N, C-alpha and C positions, 0 to 999 in steps of 0.2 A: 485527473480528466487530462488533464495540460499536458501532463508529461508525458502518459499515452500515447495522446495525439504525435506529438512530438517527436518520441520514439517512434509513432509508425508512418511519421513522413512522409519517408522512402521506403514505405513498399504500398505497393500497390493495388488504392484504392483500400489498403489500411482504416486510414481515417474513415470511412464511412462501416469498415465496416467492424468494428469496434462501436461503432454510430448502433448499430441494430443489436450491436449487445446489451447496452445500455436500452434504446429502446423496445428490447423484447422483456424489462426486467433482471436480465438475471445480474446484471452485476448493481451491489448497495452507494447507493452514492448520497445514502439516507447522513453520514459525515457531516461536520458543524464543527470547525471550526472552536467558534469561540465558547460552546458550549466542552470542546476540550484541552484546551487551550493547555491547562495547565499539568495533565496528562503529557502534550507532546512538550510541553521546557522538561518537565524533570528524565519524559526517552531520552529528547537530545542530549542533556545533561550528564546521562548514564551515563550515555554510548559514548561522548563526545573526545574518545578519543581512534575513535572508528576513524572519520564520524559523521555518524549520523547525519542522513540531512534532514527537512523542513519534509521532508514526500513523506520518505523513511518513516518519522516521525507517526507526522499525519494513518498509513496505512496500519504499521507499525497499533497504535491505540484505540483505529478500525477494528482490526482484527478481536482487541479485546472485549469490545460490546451487540461483535455479531454473533449467534449461533451458532454461522455456518464460516468459520476464518477459515478461508478459505486467500492465501494472498497468490499472484500468480505473480513471478517479475523473472526480473534477468540478472538482477543484483545479490551477488552472493551474500553481500555482505549482510543478508535477511541468519542467513545461516544460522547468523549471531544474539543475534536481536531475540531477546524470550520480553512474553507476553507476563505481566502479570500470574506471581506463583510463579517465578520459574519457568510457565511451558514454553517450550519451543516452542512457534506458527506453525503453524502446515499449508507447505510451498508447493506452486506448481512450479517449477523450474525448466523452460525446455531447453534439454538438450542440440 
């Protein structure tokens, strides 16, 4: 959320619109780093040559735990990352 708000800081009404999405329940914010730290660290180590940021590792780990794992991103690195069992992430990338 912090990164999303940062990226939207230059977009008119961006943060308010993101907050509206959160309030609607359309975004999954249930991820707890303390519950997923081992997996986050594994992912960052696996993709250290990219390198994978902490935020990217958290999103990838969250996608592994979600029933509807769609990731909205402007970061092309997500096309490289894989979920467990080498499955690609289901991405929404605006062009």
